[in-house]
C-alpha positions as CSV (number, residue, x, y, z in Angstrom):
1,M,-0.1,0.2,-0.1
2,N,1.2,3.2,-1.3
3,A,1.9,6.6,1.2
4,R,-0.7,8.4,-0.7
5,I,-3.6,5.7,0.2
6,K,-2.2,5.2,3.9
7,E,-2.7,8.5,4.5
8,I,-6.6,9.2,2.6
9,L,-7.6,6.2,4.7
10,K,-5.9,7.4,8.1
11,E,-7.6,11.0,7.4
12,Y,-10.6,8.8,6.6
13,E,-10.6,6.9,10.2
14,S,-10.1,10.1,11.9
15,N,-13.0,11.8,10.3
16,Q,-15.6,8.9,10.6
17,L,-18.9,9.5,12.1
18,E,-21.3,7.1,14.0
19,P,-25.3,7.6,13.3
20,D,-25.7,9.3,16.5
21,E,-22.3,11.1,17.0
22,P,-22.6,14.8,16.7
23,F,-21.4,17.5,14.1
24,R,-21.4,20.8,13.6
25,F,-22.3,22.4,10.6
26,H,-24.3,25.4,9.1
27,C,-25.2,25.8,5.6
28,T,-25.7,29.6,5.1
29,M,-27.5,29.2,1.8
30,C,-24.2,30.9,0.1
31,G,-24.5,28.4,-3.1
32,K,-20.5,27.6,-3.1
33,C,-21.3,24.0,-3.1
34,C,-23.7,24.4,-6.3
35,I,-21.1,25.9,-8.7
36,N,-18.4,25.0,-10.5
37,R,-19.1,21.6,-10.4
38,E,-19.4,18.7,-13.2
39,D,-19.6,15.6,-10.8
40,I,-23.2,16.0,-9.3
41,L,-24.2,12.4,-10.4
42,L,-27.6,11.0,-10.2
43,N,-29.0,7.7,-9.0
44,P,-32.2,5.7,-10.1
45,R,-33.7,7.1,-6.9
46,D,-32.3,10.6,-7.4
47,M,-34.0,10.8,-10.7
48,Y,-37.6,9.6,-9.6
49,N,-37.8,11.8,-6.7
50,L,-36.7,14.9,-8.9
51,A,-39.1,13.9,-11.5
52,K,-41.7,13.3,-8.6
53,E,-41.0,17.4,-7.1
54,L,-40.3,19.0,-10.2
55,K,-44.0,17.2,-11.5
56,M,-42.2,15.9,-14.6
57,T,-41.7,12.4,-16.1
58,P,-37.7,11.5,-15.6
59,R,-37.6,11.5,-19.4
60,E,-39.0,15.3,-19.3
61,V,-36.2,15.6,-16.4
62,M,-33.3,14.0,-18.3
63,N,-34.1,16.1,-21.3
64,A,-34.3,19.6,-19.5
65,Y,-31.6,18.8,-16.7
66,C,-29.1,15.9,-17.4
67,E,-27.2,14.4,-19.5
68,T,-25.4,11.1,-20.1
69,Y,-21.9,9.6,-20.7
70,I,-20.7,6.1,-20.2
71,G,-18.2,5.6,-17.3
72,S,-14.3,5.3,-17.9
73,D,-14.0,2.9,-15.4
74,S,-17.2,1.2,-14.5
75,R,-18.2,1.4,-18.5
76,L,-22.2,1.8,-17.6
77,P,-24.3,4.6,-18.3
78,V,-23.7,7.6,-15.9
79,V,-26.1,10.4,-15.8
80,R,-25.2,13.8,-14.2
81,L,-26.9,17.4,-13.9
82,K,-25.5,19.2,-16.6
83,P,-23.7,22.5,-15.8
84,R,-24.7,25.6,-16.8
85,G,-22.4,28.7,-17.9
86,E,-19.2,29.4,-17.5
87,I,-19.0,29.2,-13.6
88,K,-20.2,25.5,-14.0
89,R,-23.6,26.0,-11.7
90,C,-26.2,23.4,-11.2
91,P,-29.2,24.0,-13.2
92,L,-31.3,23.4,-10.1
93,L,-29.6,26.7,-8.5
94,K,-32.1,29.5,-8.5
95,D,-31.3,32.7,-6.9
96,T,-28.4,30.9,-4.7
97,K,-31.1,28.1,-3.4
98,C,-31.6,24.7,-4.3
99,S,-35.0,25.0,-6.1
100,V,-35.7,21.2,-5.2
101,H,-34.2,21.3,-1.8
102,R,-36.7,18.3,0.0
103,A,-35.4,16.3,-3.5
104,K,-32.1,17.2,-4.0
105,P,-29.6,14.4,-5.5
106,T,-28.2,12.5,-2.7
107,V,-24.9,13.5,-2.8
108,C,-25.8,16.9,-2.3
109,A,-28.5,15.9,0.5
110,L,-25.3,14.7,2.1
111,F,-23.0,16.8,2.6
112,P,-20.9,17.7,4.0
113,I,-21.1,14.2,5.0
114,G,-19.4,11.3,2.9
115,R,-20.4,7.3,2.9
116,G,-18.7,4.2,2.1
117,I,-19.7,0.7,2.2
118,V,-17.0,-1.3,4.2
119,Q,-16.1,-4.4,1.6
120,K,-15.7,-7.8,3.3
121,K,-13.6,-10.1,1.9
122,G,-15.1,-12.3,-0.9
123,S,-18.4,-11.5,-2.8
124,T,-20.2,-8.3,-2.7
125,V,-23.4,-10.2,-2.4
126,A,-22.9,-10.2,1.8
127,L,-23.1,-6.8,2.1
128,T,-25.9,-5.2,3.9
129,A,-26.7,-1.7,4.9
130,K,-25.1,-2.4,8.5
131,D,-22.1,-2.1,6.5
132,I,-22.3,1.5,5.8
133,R,-20.1,4.2,7.2
134,Y,-20.3,8.2,7.1
135,F,-17.4,10.3,7.8
136,L,-17.1,14.4,8.1
137,T,-15.9,15.8,5.2
138,D,-14.4,19.8,5.0
139,P,-17.4,21.8,3.2
140,G,-15.0,24.6,2.5
141,C,-17.9,27.0,3.2
142,G,-20.9,27.3,6.0
143,D,-20.2,28.0,9.7
144,D,-20.2,25.7,12.6
145,S,-23.0,27.3,14.5
146,E,-25.3,24.3,14.4
147,T,-25.1,20.6,16.0
148,H,-26.7,17.9,13.7
149,T,-25.9,13.8,14.3
150,V,-26.1,11.8,11.0
151,R,-29.1,10.4,11.9
152,E,-31.1,13.5,12.1
153,W,-29.2,14.7,8.9
154,L,-30.0,12.5,6.6
155,E,-33.9,12.0,8.1
156,D,-34.3,15.9,7.2
157,F,-34.1,14.6,3.5
158,G,-35.9,11.2,4.0
159,L,-32.8,9.3,3.6
160,P,-32.1,6.4,6.0
161,V,-28.8,5.6,8.1
162,E,-29.0,1.9,6.8
163,D,-29.8,3.0,3.3
164,E,-30.5,-0.5,1.6
165,F,-31.4,1.2,-1.7
166,F,-27.4,2.4,-1.5
167,V,-26.5,-1.2,-0.6
168,E,-28.3,-2.7,-3.6
169,W,-27.3,0.0,-6.5
170,Q,-23.6,-0.1,-5.2
171,K,-23.4,-4.1,-5.7
172,C,-25.5,-3.5,-8.5
173,L,-23.0,-1.4,-10.5
174,V,-20.2,-3.2,-9.5
175,E,-21.5,-6.7,-10.9
176,L,-22.9,-5.1,-14.1
177,S,-19.4,-3.0,-14.5
178,Q,-17.6,-6.2,-14.8
179,R,-20.1,-8.1,-17.3
180,F,-20.2,-4.7,-19.3
181,R,-16.6,-4.6,-19.7
182,R,-16.7,-8.5,-20.9
183,L,-19.3,-7.6,-23.0
184,E,-17.7,-4.6,-24.7
185,K,-14.6,-6.9,-25.5
186,K,-17.0,-9.0,-27.5
187,L,-19.6,-6.6,-29.0
188,G,-17.6,-3.3,-29.5
189,A,-19.3,-0.9,-31.3
190,D,-22.4,-2.8,-31.0
191,M,-22.4,-2.1,-27.2
192,G,-24.3,1.0,-28.2
193,P,-27.9,0.2,-28.1
194,I,-27.3,-2.2,-25.0
195,W,-25.7,1.0,-23.0
196,S,-29.4,3.0,-24.1
197,L,-31.9,0.4,-23.2
198,T,-30.0,-0.2,-20.0
199,G,-29.9,3.6,-18.9
200,T,-33.6,4.1,-20.0
201,I,-34.8,0.9,-18.0
202,F,-32.6,2.2,-14.7
203,F,-33.4,6.0,-15.2
204,L,-36.7,6.6,-17.0
205,M,-39.2,3.5,-16.7
206,Y,-40.8,4.6,-13.6
207,E,-44.5,5.4,-13.2
208,M,-44.6,8.4,-10.9
209,E,-47.5,7.0,-9.2
210,K,-46.2,4.0,-7.7
211,P,-43.4,3.5,-5.2
212,F,-40.4,3.7,-6.6
213,E,-38.6,0.6,-4.8
214,P,-40.6,-2.1,-6.4
215,Q,-40.2,-0.6,-9.8
216,F,-36.2,-0.4,-9.4
217,K,-36.0,-4.2,-8.3
218,T,-38.3,-5.0,-11.4
219,H,-35.9,-3.2,-13.7
220,L,-33.1,-4.5,-12.0
221,G,-34.3,-8.0,-12.4
222,E,-34.7,-7.0,-16.2
223,V,-31.3,-5.6,-16.8
224,Y,-29.6,-8.8,-15.3
225,E,-31.7,-10.7,-17.5
226,M,-30.9,-9.1,-20.8
227,I,-27.3,-9.1,-19.8
228,Y,-27.5,-12.9,-19.3
229,E,-29.1,-13.7,-22.3
230,L,-26.4,-11.7,-24.0
231,A,-23.5,-13.3,-22.3
232,E,-25.2,-16.6,-23.6
233,E,-25.6,-15.5,-26.9
234,G,-22.1,-14.3,-27.2
235,G,-20.4,-18.0,-26.0
236,K,-22.5,-20.0,-28.7
């Protein structure tokens, strides 16, 4: 393990927070965390919540505020909020305030908290929501005039401390990334329609009058089924 990785791990451990451990931070709504941003990535739940808050369909949200690309490492479809102007501001920033505060993307709702999953030896299948760890990052804005706990902070945005969807989505990304890289080696330029369909299934095919979780689980099964069938065809 090189020195830089050791340094990162040491910093992570020193800033780790338990769910009910207090930390100090007050958002002064300066808008600094919403400019010079090209990395506000959405997960499927974010897309569903934004569509519901904006009273739009997921496809309308995608067309109005987002763009997609294929991750250079994951080789999976990635959806991000498309920054605007020279200051690269979030397209949902209005008068230095978030216009979708109640449904802001997870990465924004968590700020200045970060989170990750403690990887156990072996398969990711064994990972559960109890393996999620939280840590405090340097916000570079706001002040320390308020005290919160991780649990309180997350609950304000409807996010559970033991976030089952987060774990399921991370496991999905790891598994599908491996399979998509293998498929791309076989199919090359023919991957285009597969990427497009995968992105559509995960991010756009939601009925807003129905709850998110059951629909996501159905879509997850559909994508896995598609990949298994393609792998079998490629092996013939």
